[in-house]
N, C-alpha and C positions, 0 to 999 in steps of 0.2 A: 471497075477494073476490067480491062479487056484481056483476053488471052494473049494478044500480041504484046502486051506490056510486061508479061511475065518472062523473065529470062531463064535460061537453062539452070543457072546456079540456084536461083530461087526455087525452082521446081525440084531440084535435087535435094536442097536443104529441107524443103517441106516434106518430101518423101521420107527422108531420114528421121525427122521429128515424128511423123506419123507412125513409122515403124517402131520407134522406141516407146511411143505412147501405148500402142497395142501390146507390145511386149511387157511393159510395166503392168498394164491392166490384167494380162494373162497370168503373170506371176502373182499378183495380188489375189486373184480368184483362186489360184492353186493353194496359196497359203491359208486363205480363209477356209477352204474346203478341208485342208489337212488339220486345221485346228478343230473343226467339228468332227472329224473322223477319229481323232485320238480319244479313246475311252479312258485312258489312264490320267488324262489331264482334268483337273477339277474345274468346276464352273467358274470359280474366281480366276483360275489360271487362264481359262479361255477368254474371259472378259478382259483380263490384263493384256493378253497378246493382241486382241482385237483393238483395244484402246490404243496400244502402242502403234499398231499398223495404221490406224486412222489419223492419229496426231502426227506421227513422224513416219510417213509411208516408206521413204527410201531407206532411212536408217533402221527402222523397225523391220523391214523386209530382210535387210542384210543380217541383222542380229538374229532373227528367227532362223534363217538359213544356216548360219554358223552354229547356233546353239542346238537346233533341233533337226538339222539336215540328215544325219544318219537314221534317226527314228522315222523321218518322213519316207525315206527309201524303204525301210522295213515295213511300214504300214502299207505302202503302195504295193510292195511285193506280196504281202499277205492278202490284200484285196484282189489282186490279179489271180493269185492261186485259188482263192475261194470262188471267184467267178468262173475260172476254168473247171474247177471241180463240179460246180453246178451245171455247166454245159455238158460235161462228160456224163453226169448222172442222168440228165434229161435224154441225151442220145442213147445211153445204155437202156433206159426205161422204154423209150420209144421203139427201139429195135427189138428188144426182147418181148415186149407185150404183143406186138402185132405186126401190122403191115399186111399187104396182100398175100404174101407167101404163107404166113401163119394162118390166115383165114382160109386159104385154099386147102391147107393141110387138115384143118379142122373139118371142113366140108367133106373132104375125101374120107376121113375117118367115119363121119356120120353115114356116108353112103356105103362104106364097106361093112359097117355094123348093121345095115338095113334100116336105120332110123329114117333116112330119106331115100326117095327113089332116084333113078338116074335122071329123069326129067327135072325133078326139083334141084338136083345137084347142078345140072347144066344151067338152069335159070339163075340160081344163086351165084354160080361161078361167073356168069356174064355180068351180073351186078357188081361183083367184087373187082373184076378186071376193068369194067367201065369206070368204077369209082377211083381207081388208082392212077 
């Protein structure tokens, strides 16, 4: 089949079919992920839903979305909130623990207490500034 033999209508129809195929696969993956993310659903319940999705993919997907749609949104919201809290904790820990400013403050305190000399302070300060 040559490119010249393909009409614009065939190309448009093929594009629409491809779009809906990808959309269906994406929804199927989201539903399978949601089934495994739900900790309240028993193992038999998960097996039943997966079996329904495999045997009757279109009808099973619609039934799952109708029956479990609100809980899907709640699980997704909880997962996003947990991920955001984890990122916030990491940022808070990273900022509070150190960074160049905290290291320089610590070095200045050591110098002021007489623990290190001015030359040692300048050497360590150069390393901290170069490392950041």
